C-alpha positions in Angstrom: 35.2 81.9 110.2 35.8 85.2 108.3 37.7 87.9 110.2 35.0 89.7 112.0 34.6 91.3 115.4 32.2 89.7 117.9 30.1 92.8 117.9 28.9 91.9 114.4 27.8 88.4 115.5 24.7 87.3 117.5 25.7 85.6 120.7 23.3 83.5 122.8 24.1 81.6 126.0 23.8 77.8 125.7 20.7 76.4 127.5 22.3 73.4 129.2 25.7 74.9 129.9 26.1 78.5 131.1 29.8 78.5 130.2 29.1 77.7 126.6 27.8 80.1 124.0 26.2 79.9 120.5 27.4 82.3 117.9 25.4 82.8 114.8 27.2 84.1 111.7 25.8 84.0 108.2 23.5 81.1 109.0 26.2 79.0 110.7 26.0 77.9 114.4 29.4 78.0 116.1 29.8 76.7 119.7 31.9 78.9 121.8 33.3 78.1 125.3 34.6 80.4 128.0 38.1 79.8 129.2 39.3 81.3 132.5 43.0 82.0 132.9 44.5 83.3 136.1 47.4 85.7 135.9 49.2 87.7 138.5 48.7 91.4 138.9 52.3 91.9 137.6 51.5 90.1 134.3 48.2 92.0 134.1 50.1 95.2 134.2 52.9 93.9 132.0 50.6 93.0 129.2 48.6 96.3 129.5 45.3 94.5 129.9 42.5 97.0 130.1 39.4 94.7 130.4 38.5 91.6 132.4 37.4 89.8 129.2 39.4 89.3 126.0 38.6 87.5 122.8 40.8 84.5 122.1 42.2 86.3 119.1 43.2 89.3 121.3 44.8 86.9 123.8 46.8 85.1 121.1 47.9 88.5 119.7 49.0 89.6 123.1 51.0 86.5 123.8 52.5 86.5 120.3 53.7 90.1 120.7 55.3 89.2 124.1 57.0 86.1 122.6 58.3 88.2 119.7 59.6 90.8 122.1 61.4 88.1 124.2 62.9 86.5 121.0 64.1 89.9 119.8 65.8 90.5 123.2 67.5 87.1 123.0 68.7 87.9 119.4 70.2 91.2 120.5 71.9 89.5 123.5 73.4 86.8 121.2 74.5 89.4 118.6 76.3 91.4 121.3 77.9 88.2 122.8 79.3 87.1 119.4 80.2 90.6 118.2 77.5 90.7 115.5 76.1 93.9 116.8 79.1 95.8 115.6 78.8 94.5 112.1 77.4 96.5 109.2 74.6 95.1 107.1 77.1 94.5 104.3 79.3 92.5 106.6 76.3 90.5 107.9 75.2 89.8 104.3 78.7 88.7 103.3 78.8 86.4 106.4 75.4 84.9 105.5 76.5 84.4 101.9 79.7 82.7 103.0 77.8 80.3 105.3 75.3 79.4 102.5 78.1 78.8 100.0 79.9 76.5 102.5 76.7 74.6 103.1 76.0 74.3 99.4 79.5 72.9 98.8 79.7 70.5 101.7 
């Protein structure tokens, strides 16, 4: 499906299943389902959710940003633990180059 917002698509509720929707886009019929996810009030506030309904794309983006934030935090913690946070970019580049050279010659 091309990158479009749902507001540009025609959405109709499925006749036999009220939790299922049809989306019409440029002559194609796409079946859509509703997925309910329960989260705590703490998570609701943490993610800054403003609405009771999100598109799946918005949900994935939100989770991806949180995972990226957590991974960055871990990287900073590891760099501090191993003394990398005090290294200059030139020192880091030299270290990476040395490791790559050792790997190439091993």
